C-alpha positions, -999 to 999 in steps of 0.1 A, spaced: 790 -528 235 756 -528 234 735 -494 236 721 -502 265 754 -503 281 773 -479 268 780 -444 285 758 -411 283 765 -379 286 750 -361 313 755 -323 314 756 -309 350 748 -272 361 761 -253 385 745 -219 387 759 -208 417 794 -203 397 780 -201 362 797 -234 355 786 -263 333 801 -290 328 800 -332 314 801 -362 328 800 -395 318 778 -421 332 763 -457 321 725 -465 327 732 -490 346 747 -465 373 731 -450 406 733 -414 410 761 -423 436 783 -431 409 774 -395 392 781 -376 424 813 -398 426 820 -385 390 812 -349 397 837 -347 428 865 -358 404 855 -333 374 842 -305 390 868 -276 398 867 -276 436 864 -314 441 828 -312 465 821 -341 485 794 -365 475 776 -361 507 774 -326 501 758 -326 469 721 -322 460 710 -329 422 680 -318 412 658 -329 379 626 -313 371 625 -296 402 631 -325 426 661 -338 441 669 -373 431 683 -400 457 714 -414 456 700 -450 449 684 -439 415 698 -456 386 704 -433 355 683 -454 332 656 -448 353 659 -410 355 661 -411 314 643 -438 303 648 -424 262 688 -422 250 678 -391 228 663 -372 258 688 -340 272 703 -356 302 707 -325 325 709 -317 363 710 -292 381 741 -291 414 739 -277 442 767 -279 467 771 -271 508 792 -245 516 812 -267 539 813 -296 512 843 -281 492 873 -300 495 896 -275 472 876 -239 480 854 -228 458 858 -225 423 861 -196 403 859 -185 367 892 -191 348 910 -164 336 916 -153 305 956 -154 307 959 -193 314 945 -210 287 928 -200 257 893 -178 253 863 -199 249 842 -196 223 814 -170 233 788 -185 255 749 -176 246 727 -172 267 688 -178 256 665 -145 260 635 -168 254 625 -202 272 639 -234 251 613 -257 264 576 -256 250 557 -229 260 522 -214 258 516 -196 224 512 -162 242 540 -154 259 529 -130 292 563 -109 293 594 -109 270 621 -89 270 622 -63 239 651 -70 216 650 -38 207 661 -7 230 638 -4 258 612 25 252 575 35 268 557 14 248 519 10 256 525 -29 255 549 -21 282 532 3 304 501 -22 302 492 -24 344 477 -62 332 512 -71 316 510 -103 337 476 -110 335 478 -138 308 488 -166 330 492 -184 364 531 -181 359 530 -142 348 550 -138 384 577 -159 372 582 -143 340 587 -112 351 611 -125 373 629 -144 346 630 -107 325 642 -87 355 670 -113 354 677 -110 319 678 -70 327 704 -72 351 729 -85 320 717 -63 297 712 -28 315 732 -35 350 698 -37 368 668 -53 376 644 -27 367 627 -27 338 619 8 320 587 18 310 573 -13 328 544 -14 351 532 -50 366 505 -38 392 495 -56 417 525 -78 421 516 -97 451 484 -105 437 505 -122 405 526 -137 432 498 -154 449 482 -166 418 521 -181 409 528 -196 442 489 -219 438 503 -228 408 535 -245 420 514 -259 450 488 -277 425 518 -297 410 532 -304 440 562 -274 441 576 -253 467 576 -219 462 619 -206 459 622 -180 487 651 -170 464 623 -151 442 614 -129 470 649 -118 479 661 -81 466 689 -77 444 723 -63 455 735 -29 445 748 -25 408 785 -21 407 808 -14 381 826 -46 358 812 -75 360 801 -93 322 795 -82 294 765 -94 272 752 -86 237 725 -90 218 726 -117 188 708 -140 168 711 -173 166 687 -197 142 663 -165 139 658 -169 180 675 -140 201 702 -146 221 725 -131 247 763 -137 238 790 -133 262 817 -107 252 845 -107 279 846 -147 292 868 -154 320 859 -120 340 842 -122 374 805 -112 377 792 -91 397 770 -98 429 742 -83 413 748 -108 385 754 -133 405 722 -132 420 703 -129 385 722 -163 378 707 -177 403 671 -164 399 676 -182 359 685 -212 375 652 -214 388 627 -194 364 642 -219 333 635 -249 355 598 -234 366 590 -226 328 606 -252 310 584 -276 337 558 -261 340 550 -234 316 529 -257 290 509 -264 318 500 -230 333 463 -221 322 456 -186 313 443 -162 337 425 -128 334 414 -108 359 379 -87 351 382 -55 363 350 -37 367 341 -11 339 314 10 337 309 18 296 285 46 288 272 51 255 250 84 243 232 69 211 204 88 197 170 71 199 150 64 166 114 55 156 118 17 147 84 19 129 101 40 106 126 21 96 105 -9 96 83 13 70 115 21 52 119 -19 48 83 -25 41 79 -46 72 48 -43 95 46 -16 126 51 -29 158 15 -28 181 4 -33 213 -6 -72 218 -41 -77 238 -40 -65 274 -9 -49 268 4 -16 288 30 7 281 58 2 303 57 36 329 95 31 339 109 37 306 115 73 292 88 90 280 103 109 254 117 77 242 95 75 202 100 32 211 78 31 244 56 10 227 46 -13 254 61 -31 284 94 -55 276 76 -86 262 96 -118 274 124 -130 248 115 -157 226 135 -189 241 151 -206 216 160 -243 234 191 -260 221 181 -297 219 204 -322 240 211 -350 213 227 -372 238 195 -370 260 173 -379 230 190 -405 213 196 -426 245 159 -432 256 155 -438 219 178 -463 217 168 -482 249 133 -478 226 140 -492 201 161 -519 214 129 -529 236 113 -529 204 133 -556 186 133 -577 214 90 -579 211 92 -579 174 116 -612 178 96 -632 203 64 -616 184 63 -619 145 44 -589 139 31 -604 101 13 -630 127 -5 -608 148 -13 -574 133 -32 -562 159 -3 -570 183 15 -550 160 -2 -522 166 1 -523 199 37 -522 194 40 -493 172 16 -475 196 36 -478 225 72 -471 206 49 -434 199 42 -431 237 76 -436 244 89 -414 222 69 -384 228 72 -389 264 114 -389 258 107 -354 240 85 -343 268 108 -348 293 143 -332 274 121 -299 262 101 -297 296 67 -302 286 59 -324 314 65 -288 338 33 -283 360 15 -249 344 18 -217 357 -12 -211 383 -19 -185 407 -9 -180 440 -33 -192 466 -55 -168 481 -42 -141 455 -28 -122 482 3 -112 471 0 -80 449 25 -77 420 56 -52 420 44 -17 408 10 -19 421 10 -7 459 -16 -13 485 -42 9 482 -38 21 446 -58 7 415 -35 -14 390 -29 2 351 -50 -28 341 -85 -21 332 -94 -55 328 -87 -66 363 -55 -73 383 -40 -105 365 -28 -131 392 11 -136 400 29 -164 385 44 -192 405 82 -197 404 92 -224 373 102 -256 392 134 -273 378 127 -297 347 127 -333 357 155 -341 330 179 -318 350 169 -337 383 178 -369 369 209 -357 351 217 -343 383 213 -377 400 231 -393 368 264 -368 375 264 -370 413 266 -412 406 292 -408 382 316 -387 407 308 -413 431 319 -438 407 350 -416 402 363 -412 436 360 -454 440 384 -458 473 398 -429 467 382 -417 506 396 -449 521 431 -449 510 433 -412 519 422 -423 554 446 -448 553 475 -427 541 468 -401 570 463 -417 603 490 -442 596 474 -468 611 487 -506 603 463 -513 577 464 -547 562 472 -545 521 444 -546 493 435 -583 490 440 -599 451 396 -605 446 398 -563 458 425 -554 432 409 -578 408 373 -555 414 391 -522 415 408 -527 380 377 -539 363 352 -512 377 381 -489 368 385 -501 333 351 -503 325 349 -461 339 375 -456 314 343 -460 290 334 -422 303 363 -398 299 345 -368 325 346 -394 349 382 -406 347 394 -370 342 380 -363 374 395 -394 394 431 -385 371 430 -347 390 420 -365 424 452 -382 421 471 -356 411 461 -337 436 468 -366 465 503 -374 446 512 -335 450 509 -333 484 530 -367 489 556 -353 466 552 -318 487 559 -340 523 587 -362 510 606 -330 497 598 -313 529 614 -343 548 646 -342 527 649 -300 531 647 -312 569 676 -339 567 698 -315 549 689 -285 568 700 -303 606 726 -283 621 720 -250 603 711 -223 624 673 -211 622 665 -241 608 647 -253 638 613 -253 628 624 -271 599 638 -295 615 608 -299 639 584 -305 611 606 -330 594 609 -349 621 569 -348 625 563 -359 587 590 -391 597 576 -402 620 542 -403 607 559 -419 575 573 -446 599 540 -455 612 525 -461 579 522 -497 566 549 -509 543 527 -510 514 519 -476 518 554 -464 523 565 -483 490 532 -464 476 544 -430 487 581 -437 473 569 -448 438 546 -415 436 577 -394 451 599 -408 422 579 -416 393 568 -387 370 535 -376 363 512 -399 334 511 -369 316 550 -360 315 561 -395 304 
């Protein structure tokens, strides 16, 4: 039997009842076949039509193939199972009793996330007994990442198994509502809906339940179950549900969560003794500071300051030379020069060679002036000189003995900046090629014919050329991810509405799902195929 047809092991996680089991399926099997196998293996025998399988935060459809979901054989095959309460045929499963079967090996629950996480974890439960340390009392403990609120919920659930309560001693999370809004926005940008379970309150702690102890495996901290077979308490059941969500969110989106810092306004006052700078310069053997011709002391400074020599002079402007803006005109001048010298030999026509050399120098100097901004108009007095400088009110003589200096007109923006802005606007319009028209077709639901072959070829060639400019391609990729994230959210809402039919209190969700379903059916077939492909295909960065 070939490797392609060999059965693979799929681990099914049922966090609601603290169960995990293995089912086998072939790569050519559908999710419907996996559900039937779950009905046979899982205690309680849940019906296939009442099962929901979740992979990477989305519900998988019954017609999807196992080989399409996991394209690599060495991947970990994990699916999270959610069962409707009415789908159990033999009753809800219970934890096995220790008297009916041998005690299994102690289960371990990792304290930290198993997947790739940011280098700086914003919140992790301490391995040592909790004490009121400065790091835990920091009011900005959630301000390091946009998923800080999810990390806090993850740590609170772990605290239930370690201390019996979700309250973390000595922890001050500050404004949790602000961090919750940041986390909701982060999930929304990736097409995820905020799980309402994270907002529910924990039940009251009760005695008994599962007991865990700290252990270390391969240098990593874990929680080890010491009394298998014991029925979990309601607060522990709720903590299991929270962990099933936080593990999925953090293992999938943790590596994409950007840092988030909330800059609180602070006032820093320093008392520094003022010393005479000229005395220090004299000790160093340097010349003393002197007033420039026509420069007057600054009347607004402290008169007791020995360094009040004059009004603050303008800072020396050290400009960074943009190499790309200089090299591109030079390369074009070089190309034109080589082309001219190819057709007109400089050895045969020396006078023409001198003209070409002068033209090269002129073009090069023009490029340098354009970059450095020397082509700006010189500062001129304002017309009429009617404006009076600040600090010299009307009717009072100015402090200058040589007459009042004219006001200076505001500087105009550089021509280089204007040209650069025009270029960026042009490149941004190229990056949005066909996106607005496609969005209009998707939102309107009109019967629009599919793009022609010539349109596809021209678009392909244009986009292939745009990949040569990384910034343009990144802008287009971000726009596509925003659109596909919106389509994924819409598809998830339709599926949730279909599953909520007949449930009390879900009429608004069902009506919204019907509206989205009508919009989906009014779209052309090729648009529906694109939406289905965007819903079932992983992001390009996650492949």
